[in-house]
GUDO-981354 format. One line per 5 residues: number of its first residue (from 0); their letters; for each residue x, y, z of N, C-alpha, C. Coordinates in pm, whole numbers, plus 50000, padded with zeros to 5 digits. Layout:
<sites>
NUM> A> X,Y,Z,X,Y,Z,X,Y,Z  ...;
</sites>
This chain:
<sites>
0> MNKIS> 51187,51125,47115,51200,50914,47181,51101,50954,47147  51106,50778,47159,51007,50670,47126,50913,50635,47265  50770,50608,47320,50709,50616,47425,50767,50511,47487  50835,50460,47605,50838,50353,47689,50721,50279,47694  50740,50146,47641,50601,50037,47671,50595,50008,47761;
5> LAYFG> 50499,49958,47859,50523,49898,47983,50330,49849,48009  50376,49740,48119,50287,49672,48168,50291,49699,48340  50129,49752,48344,50145,49780,48457,50044,49652,48586  50138,49624,48734,50072,49521,48786,50007,49631,48890  49911,49581,48932,49854,49629,49071,49716,49563,49107;
10> TPDFS> 49678,49611,49202,49556,49565,49324,49461,49676,49366  49501,49714,49465,49367,49801,49562,49400,49982,49487  49315,50018,49531,49291,50156,49541,49352,50292,49469  49452,50258,49572,49547,50352,49560,49621,50338,49461  49664,50161,49433,49771,50125,49265,49673,50183,49196;
15> ADFLE> 49524,50184,49144,49456,50201,49076,49446,50375,49052  49488,50438,49132,49557,50636,49119,49613,50595,49071  49711,50527,49113,49837,50554,49029,49882,50523,48860  49787,50420,48833,49771,50385,48706,49697,50507,48614  49554,50587,48681,49511,50646,48611,49563,50758,48589;
20> KLITD> 49706,50847,48666,49819,50891,48649,49833,50922,48595  49872,50766,48512,49961,50717,48397,49904,50756,48307  49825,50720,48247,49715,50705,48201,49694,50879,48155  49666,50944,48217,49622,51034,48195,49688,51181,48215  49809,51233,48318,49863,51327,48318,49930,51363,48209;
25> QSIKR> 49975,51483,48186,50006,51512,48070,50179,51506,48083  50223,51497,48218,50350,51523,48211,50418,51377,48157  50359,51288,48169,50430,51147,48149,50341,51073,48052  50240,51081,48017,50127,51009,47881,50222,51033,47789  50289,51130,47728,50394,51168,47600,50529,51057,47617;
30> LVEVK> 50559,51029,47732,50662,50982,47726,50635,50790,47759  50516,50758,47773,50519,50612,47816,50389,50554,47764  50323,50484,47740,50214,50392,47664,50213,50254,47760  50061,50258,47824,50029,50138,47930,49959,50031,47829  50032,49977,47782,50038,49836,47707,49914,49729,47744;
35> LVVTQ> 49937,49722,47878,49856,49609,47948,49884,49639,48106  49768,49567,48156,49721,49614,48271,49747,49501,48345  49757,49457,48465,49788,49284,48521,49736,49318,48722  49594,49227,48714,49597,49223,48837,49538,49112,48971  49451,49130,49050,49436,48944,49111,49310,48952,49037;
40> PDRPV> 49251,48841,49025,49090,48780,49032,48999,48906,49118  48880,48872,49044,48752,48933,49128,48727,48836,49214  48660,48926,49311,48675,48825,49454,48544,48849,49535  48498,48788,49639,48366,48849,49718,48417,48949,49796  48314,49047,49839,48346,49185,49877,48212,49186,49964;
45> GRKQT> 48240,49236,50108,48119,49282,50190,48037,49151,50223  47944,49208,50299,47850,49103,50374,47812,49009,50267  47732,49031,50169,47671,48987,50026,47766,48902,49995  47875,48892,49951,47992,48880,49924,47915,48838,49765  47951,48963,49740,47919,49012,49590,48005,49040,49574;
50> ITSTP> 48075,48921,49428,48211,48897,49316,48240,49102,49231  48372,49104,49306,48410,49255,49266,48529,49272,49222  48538,49303,49114,48665,49356,49061,48768,49424,49119  48897,49404,49116,49001,49539,49220,49004,49641,49110  48994,49742,49215,48989,49882,49138,49102,49895,49039;
55> VKFIA> 49208,49789,49012,49336,49808,48936,49231,49828,48745  49182,49667,48771,49097,49645,48692,48978,49730,48645  48921,49824,48743,48820,49880,48690,48883,49996,48629  48936,50052,48671,49073,50167,48575,49141,50087,48423  49166,50000,48403,49184,49916,48267,49059,49943,48182;
60> KKYGL> 48912,49896,48281,48854,49876,48177,48760,50023,48152  48807,50117,48220,48765,50244,48206,48810,50309,48082  48956,50312,48039,49004,50343,47944,48984,50265,47875  49009,50146,47852,49007,50032,47763,49155,49967,47738  49195,49961,47843,49312,49884,47822,49299,49739,47870;
65> KCLEI> 49369,49633,47759,49392,49524,47798,49429,49496,47938  49337,49367,48020,49361,49357,48139,49379,49217,48163  49482,49115,48243,49465,48977,48272,49491,48967,48393  49397,48896,48488,49388,48862,48569,49478,48739,48610  49586,48764,48719,49608,48569,48760,49572,48492,48899;
70> KNWDL> 49518,48459,48826,49527,48359,48916,49611,48204,48997  49642,48164,48827,49774,48020,48886,49871,48135,48781  49972,48116,48897,50089,48125,48775,50154,48030,48713  50141,47857,48724,50143,47820,48614,50085,47870,48468  49975,47936,48464,49869,48007,48342,49966,48117,48273;
75> IRNLK> 50056,48149,48265,50164,48257,48259,50155,48268,48063  50174,48146,48034,50197,48135,47903,50165,48302,47783  50050,48322,47799,49991,48461,47755,50055,48605,47779  50092,48557,47955,50181,48717,47989,50274,48708,47973  50358,48568,47916,50518,48590,47858,50468,48639,47727;
80> LEIRN> 50445,48641,47656,50418,48652,47538,50405,48781,47519  50274,48810,47586,50268,49024,47625,50400,49044,47648  50443,49044,47735,50531,49137,47793,50689,49127,47815  50723,48995,47679,50875,49016,47642,50873,49124,47541  50823,49167,47424,50824,49286,47410,50775,49401,47460;
85> LDLVL> 50821,49414,47544,50787,49549,47616,50933,49611,47680  50909,49733,47658,51069,49801,47733,51016,49755,47899  50920,49798,47986,50934,49768,48113,50817,49731,48211  50793,49699,48311,50763,49617,48421,50689,49721,48523  50594,49806,48481,50601,49852,48649,50495,49804,48778;
90> VYAFG> 50519,49762,48859,50477,49734,48960,50409,49837,49125  50327,49795,49146,50275,49889,49252,50145,49805,49334  50228,49761,49443,50105,49746,49530,49974,49623,49427  50106,49534,49420,50032,49412,49322,49968,49246,49417  50007,49262,49522,50024,49179,49602,50029,49005,49567;
95> KIIPK> 50120,48991,49469,50177,48835,49466,50238,48843,49437  50395,48748,49486,50496,48754,49487,50477,48656,49310  50607,48775,49253,50632,48785,49062,50714,48608,49042  50704,48548,48950,50849,48415,48949,50908,48484,48860  51023,48413,48926,51168,48477,48865,51173,48474,48748;
100> EILSL> 51096,48356,48674,51110,48332,48508,51104,48489,48410  50964,48534,48474,50949,48657,48395,50993,48762,48461  51066,48757,48533,51120,48914,48566,51255,49002,48475  51287,48904,48373,51429,48902,48321,51367,48951,48138  51190,48903,48082,51111,48984,48012,51145,49084,47935;
105> PKIGF> 51106,49177,47999,51074,49321,47957,51254,49372,47926  51266,49417,47830,51353,49491,47817,51439,49568,47917  51354,49645,47987,51455,49738,48133,51461,49648,48275  51332,49566,48263,51308,49474,48363,51168,49497,48447  51150,49459,48541,51053,49482,48615,51084,49630,48763;
110> WNIHP> 51031,49703,48741,51063,49810,48881,50930,49793,48962  50996,49797,49078,50863,49820,49147,50886,49963,49264  50740,50036,49259,50734,50093,49330,50725,50070,49492  50777,50089,49564,50722,50058,49707,50761,50152,49863  50642,50152,49890,50596,50289,49958,50658,50264,50100;
115> SLLPK> 50799,50252,50102,50885,50244,50234,51002,50292,50229  51078,50323,50294,51279,50345,50266,51308,50213,50304  51296,50176,50208,51394,50023,50147,51509,50016,50237  51566,49945,50282,51518,49797,50310,51447,49788,50459  51388,49920,50504,51311,49883,50639,51143,49865,50548;
120> YRGPS> 51106,49861,50642,50934,49759,50599,50920,49699,50453  50980,49590,50449,50953,49505,50321,50824,49452,50351  50775,49397,50227,50681,49272,50254,50512,49350,50250  50424,49331,50252,50284,49351,50203,50225,49458,50304  50268,49548,50399,50203,49653,50517,50313,49747,50531;
125> PITQP> 50359,49831,50424,50487,49923,50410,50423,50039,50469  50283,50017,50434,50234,50173,50488,50153,50161,50619  50133,50076,50645,50025,50021,50808,50125,50046,50931  50263,49958,50859,50373,49960,50997,50403,50027,51051  50491,50172,50941,50538,50328,51067,50419,50370,51087;
130> LINGD> 50252,50363,51062,50162,50419,51130,50168,50341,51308  50166,50216,51293,50110,50188,51448,50278,50209,51524  50395,50190,51433,50487,50196,51506,50532,50363,51525  50469,50472,51535,50460,50597,51552,50568,50675,51513  50614,50618,51388,50730,50632,51314,50734,50813,51228;
135> AKTGV> 50826,50892,51272,50787,51036,51208,50815,51050,51026  50877,50911,51024,50902,50921,50853,50850,50818,50846  50849,50847,50676,50853,50731,50552,50903,50801,50431  50876,50700,50317,50877,50740,50237,50859,50630,50100  50926,50668,49986,50865,50609,49870,51041,50560,49815;
140> TIIKM> 51013,50435,49744,51132,50341,49701,51160,50270,49567  51246,50345,49482,51187,50211,49358,51315,50148,49310  51257,50037,49301,51388,49939,49336,51370,49841,49166  51486,49795,49128,51451,49686,49003,51385,49577,49072  51330,49485,49068,51297,49392,49109,51398,49255,49096;
145> DEEID> 51402,49185,49146,51476,49044,49221,51364,48982,49218  51437,48809,49248,51332,48693,49301,51302,48704,49442  51385,48815,49541,51341,48781,49646,51229,48872,49664  51153,48906,49790,51073,48994,49824,51128,49168,49882  51106,49231,49795,51166,49389,49796,51324,49365,49795;
150> HGPII> 51363,49297,49761,51533,49286,49797,51620,49351,49679  51578,49372,49573,51662,49441,49474,51695,49571,49487  51792,49615,49379,51874,49725,49375,51828,49886,49424  51794,49960,49409,51785,50090,49409,51792,50188,49307  51729,50235,49260,51703,50334,49157,51680,50460,49211;
155> AQEEL> 51549,50495,49265,51556,50624,49366,51489,50603,49506  51502,50678,49573,51480,50687,49728,51426,50836,49782  51309,50885,49826,51286,51026,49871,51148,50973,50004  51217,51013,50095,51112,51048,50234,51022,51155,50231  50918,51121,50335,50790,51172,50334,50762,51183,50498;
160> KINPT> 50725,51317,50521,50723,51315,50666,50547,51279,50706  50555,51224,50828,50393,51159,50875,50312,51236,50938  50241,51329,50931,50166,51377,51018,50111,51307,51128  50118,51368,51232,50053,51300,51389,49926,51259,51362  49845,51317,51264,49669,51260,51205,49656,51238,51101;
165> DKRPD> 49782,51156,51047,49775,51078,50935,49691,50951,50970  49640,50862,50906,49567,50798,50899,49616,50657,50786  49579,50582,50782,49648,50480,50641,49560,50565,50506  49474,50549,50468,49431,50602,50388,49521,50776,50318  49516,50821,50402,49590,50973,50421,49722,50934,50336;
170> LEKKL> 49818,50839,50436,49957,50809,50371,49951,50719,50261  49878,50658,50260,49853,50581,50071,49805,50726,49972  49768,50804,49966,49733,50955,49930,49859,50981,49879  49933,51040,49982,50054,51106,49954,50170,50999,49941  50236,50866,49968,50290,50782,49906,50270,50789,49753;
175> TELGF> 50125,50769,49744,50138,50701,49567,50144,50855,49497  50118,50994,49560,50139,51069,49485,50306,51089,49460  50422,51092,49576,50490,51096,49569,50601,51010,49462  50553,50856,49474,50585,50759,49356,50591,50769,49214  50448,50795,49277,50461,50885,49090,50522,51023,48991;
180> KMFTN> 50589,51094,49096,50626,51214,49099,50782,51179,49051  50841,51090,49130,50978,51027,49107,50996,50956,49002  50869,50862,49005,50874,50774,48846,50876,50920,48728  50803,50973,48752,50789,51067,48599,50930,51178,48615  50957,51233,48714,51142,51223,48728,51224,51169,48638;
185> IIKGS> 51236,51002,48688,51316,50907,48630,51308,50947,48504  51197,50909,48418,51155,50910,48326,51158,51051,48212  51192,51142,48259,51181,51235,48230,51349,51293,48223  51394,51222,48326,51541,51342,48344,51634,51236,48321  51678,51079,48366,51727,50964,48396,51738,50850,48313;
190> ISCFS> 51683,50873,48169,51693,50764,48076,51867,50721,48065  51973,50765,48108,52082,50702,48148,52071,50599,48257  51976,50583,48293,51983,50463,48406,51953,50352,48330  51833,50369,48235,51798,50179,48135,51907,50167,48094  51992,50229,48067,52148,50152,47991,52271,50073,48083;
195> PASPR> 52281,49975,48039,52383,49884,48150,52502,49945,48107  52508,50024,48042,52674,50085,48023,52698,50215,48094  52529,50255,48120,52597,50396,48229,52678,50335,48345  52733,50500,48350,52886,50505,48437,52817,50477,48565  52867,50449,48666,52827,50365,48825,52852,50531,48861;
200> GTQAI> 52734,50564,48950,52737,50707,49014,52579,50749,49052  52610,50839,49084,52468,50967,49121,52410,50990,49020  52322,51041,49000,52301,51208,48926,52201,51251,48996  52231,51427,48976,52018,51484,49053,51966,51500,48945  51826,51491,49006,51737,51558,48945,51610,51658,49029;
205> GSKQI> 51677,51794,49011,51637,51830,49121,51717,51824,49271  51646,51865,49319,51721,51812,49460,51741,51676,49516  51674,51606,49432,51677,51435,49473,51777,51386,49393  51843,51251,49464,51921,51156,49378,51885,51085,49329  51920,51027,49205,51864,50896,49094,52011,50829,49119;
210> FSPFI> 51986,50689,49169,52090,50549,49144,52120,50531,49020  52271,50579,48933,52266,50467,48803,52386,50427,48810  52420,50331,48786,52294,50223,48721,52204,50187,48861  52253,50184,48962,52116,50166,49099,52228,50120,49172  52196,50059,49291,52295,50032,49413,52204,49975,49501;
215> QQNHT> 52308,49811,49545,52214,49757,49640,52194,49789,49760  52069,49717,49802,52057,49785,49974,52125,49734,50081  52102,49755,50164,52166,49699,50273,52107,49572,50369  52119,49484,50286,52007,49364,50362,52096,49346,50456  52167,49359,50594,52150,49325,50729,52045,49447,50777;
220> QATYT> 52028,49570,50733,51880,49641,50797,51751,49632,50757  51693,49472,50730,51591,49500,50664,51443,49438,50813  51384,49513,50765,51283,49491,50858,51152,49426,50744  51074,49338,50815,50953,49260,50749,50822,49344,50801  50709,49332,50723,50561,49344,50770,50489,49182,50736;
225> KLLKK> 50392,49171,50793,50281,49058,50751,50179,49143,50666  50102,49049,50648,49970,49029,50572,49872,49119,50616  49813,49199,50643,49702,49219,50739,49551,49103,50750  49515,49077,50895,49411,48987,50844,49314,49061,50980  49181,49018,50906,49041,49089,51042,49126,49041,51193;
230> DDGFI> 49184,48962,51241,49200,48998,51409,49295,49079,51428  49422,49093,51343,49459,49213,51352,49456,49329,51437  49313,49343,51440,49249,49444,51534,49177,49402,51609  49185,49265,51654,49125,49226,51770,49252,49283,51896  49165,49384,51998,49205,49386,52155,49085,49329,52268;
235> PFENL> 49173,49257,52319,49084,49182,52445,49057,49292,52497  48855,49316,52615,48830,49412,52634,48912,49494,52755  48974,49416,52826,49036,49425,52966,49202,49524,52907  49177,49481,52831,49347,49519,52744,49324,49726,52722  49177,49690,52637,49131,49789,52525,49099,49926,52648;
240> KLKIE> 49037,49832,52777,49074,49932,52865,49172,49999,52902  49277,49908,52956,49410,49937,52994,49463,50056,52864  49466,50016,52792,49548,50089,52650,49490,50236,52659  49340,50235,52742,49278,50319,52704,49320,50459,52807  49360,50415,52941,49361,50443,53041,49568,50481,53052;
245> NSPEK> 49644,50405,52973,49749,50408,53047,49834,50409,52927  49810,50415,52795,49863,50457,52673,49820,50493,52579  49701,50581,52572,49600,50598,52415,49692,50638,52315  49781,50697,52347,49924,50710,52225,49930,50615,52115  49961,50510,52167,49980,50375,52128,49842,50311,52062;
250> LFNLF> 49710,50318,52142,49646,50316,52100,49574,50382,51942  49624,50499,51949,49617,50578,51856,49671,50545,51711  49769,50526,51745,49892,50414,51646,49828,50350,51592  49786,50227,51677,49743,50089,51621,49649,50165,51515  49505,50263,51649,49408,50260,51515,49444,50343,51400;
255> RGLYP> 49533,50411,51351,49565,50502,51255,49626,50418,51149  49659,50278,51182,49789,50213,51084,49641,50103,51046  49589,50059,51165,49458,49979,51072,49351,50030,51016  49308,50194,51064,49221,50239,50955,49198,50218,50835  49100,50192,50721,48997,50140,50811,48923,50006,50840;
260> WPGLW> 49030,49949,50799,49058,49784,50821,49143,49719,50816  49147,49631,50918,49052,49565,51004,49012,49651,51065  49016,49768,51108,49014,49835,51225,49029,49753,51355  48998,49866,51462,49037,49837,51608,48887,49766,51616  48874,49660,51716,48728,49577,51791,48792,49534,51894;
265> TLITP> 48635,49496,51996,48709,49433,52098,48534,49334,52108  48542,49244,52187,48388,49161,52201,48376,49241,52341  48211,49297,52409,48190,49300,52495,48040,49252,52510  48006,49237,52641,47886,49189,52725,47823,49319,52752  47705,49322,52702,47597,49458,52686,47565,49408,52823;
270> PGCNA> 47492,49500,52896,47417,49476,53024,47322,49387,52964  47262,49321,53066,47162,49205,53061,47163,49074,52991  47309,49094,52945,47365,48962,52803,47424,48833,52911  47512,48725,52879,47596,48702,52965,47710,48650,52849  47787,48550,52878,47917,48599,52834,47899,48512,52705;
275> AQQKR> 47803,48440,52682,47765,48365,52582,47704,48475,52429  47659,48577,52486,47627,48692,52401,47686,48811,52385  47838,48746,52386,47874,48924,52338,47887,48969,52239  47942,49056,52257,47868,49137,52046,47986,49200,52040  48041,49212,51934,48169,49298,51864,48168,49457,51872;
280> LKIID> 48252,49495,51928,48228,49678,51941,48367,49747,51815  48324,49812,51730,48423,49845,51648,48450,49980,51700  48590,50039,51677,48629,50226,51709,48619,50251,51617  48520,50331,51541,48513,50409,51419,48635,50517,51404  48625,50583,51488,48695,50699,51436,48786,50741,51645;
285> MQLIN> 48902,50804,51598,49022,50823,51730,49023,50994,51634  49049,51092,51749,49127,51225,51704,49215,51213,51804  49301,51303,51787,49353,51371,51810,49295,51573,51926  49306,51524,52016,49233,51671,52082,49315,51705,52167  49366,51842,52189,49432,51890,52248,49604,51794,52225;
290> DKPMI> 49633,51757,52167,49723,51646,52150,49719,51488,52165  49584,51503,52279,49528,51401,52329,49459,51281,52243  49507,51167,52242,49406,51112,52122,49275,51020,52243  49153,51078,52163,49051,51027,52234,48943,50961,52148  48855,50855,52183,48800,50773,52133,48676,50878,52109;
295> KKVQL> 48646,50862,51973,48518,50974,51911,48384,50900,51908  48392,50750,51824,48264,50713,51761,48285,50548,51759  48203,50508,51769,48217,50321,51790,48077,50278,51770  48083,50150,51720,47961,50100,51679,47949,49958,51678  47817,49940,51799,47801,49806,51823,47734,49688,51747;
300> EGKKP> 47761,49588,51736,47747,49501,51600,47587,49484,51637  47522,49519,51511,47422,49529,51470,47320,49647,51462  47421,49778,51552,47381,49878,51557,47442,49970,51479  47407,50111,51520,47463,50179,51374,47550,50282,51423  47662,50362,51389,47779,50375,51460,47728,50552,51560;
305> VDFAT> 47766,50551,51677,47744,50672,51736,47852,50730,51814  47858,50845,51895,47964,50884,51956,48002,50787,52064  48129,50837,52089,48161,50715,52224,48102,50773,52364  48076,50897,52364,47981,50904,52490,47862,50898,52543  47795,50881,52404,47652,50875,52409,47661,50686,52398;
310> FNQAY> 47764,50622,52367,47727,50518,52416,47791,50432,52509  47878,50550,52613,47929,50451,52752,47780,50483,52834  47748,50599,52824,47602,50663,52907,47509,50552,52881  47480,50487,52761,47391,50397,52783,47392,50237,52811  47582,50187,52813,47601,50090,52819,47646,50067,52950;
315> RVF> 47740,50121,52994,47851,50162,53087,47953,50070,53081  48028,50040,52971,48107,49934,53018,48234,49968,53060  48265,50130,53013,48422,50175,53046,48419,50241,53137;
</sites>
């Protein structure tokens, strides 16, 4: 079988991990060839606002792959020329809406690896939301993309248990590994789903079901997530005290969903200061101890992280 030629669209670190697996994993590299990588532009990062490449661009450069940065969709003539002769475009956490006009250019189309059990948790934060909600499971859905957000027909779907101690980076890693395994299984065992003439129905790959030629989502059950912002982690101080006392589990779920960014934070007035001198206090670490969530480490603006007991003894604000 000839290798499947593909372009890869992605941006963050866990998407970069997937790309590196595509390039290096022996189980898939003999079947697919990454011809092009597409990512978001370099942007300022950190306090010093250092211009930084996306993790996906870093991996593309590491392996000598051609990489395009999409700053403006009006300037995509070169992209169209690049992908019209490819078999497939694979998208994983790209972070931009892709125009309808290019979705039909590859021979097989655009496939999206979405880290949720679609139609649940469509949108930009599908890994965060089930943690915040305290869900016991999530999963990965591979869909063929259409012009609406996370709306296209399902190619494959598999569940993943969420452990009580999982934070967002833990789930990002597990879902990336699951998505890669699912994609690899499709390429190795379900080539018939590439054919428009293939019979309607499902076929098994091991214990998993691959839909061929695909099935429609139940759009009436769709739920949506939003793009995370810094203020999503802010809890007014009095509310934080109440959550610590009355709903520590909900606070822990919020912490692990928003960890490490934007993180949970509040504003406090240190002893000897007035209201105009409030400082930002960030919860650096929370842990489950004897099945009870407890704040372990905090960081006051301008200070180093310290354990919560030491902080509270010094500032006595809780």
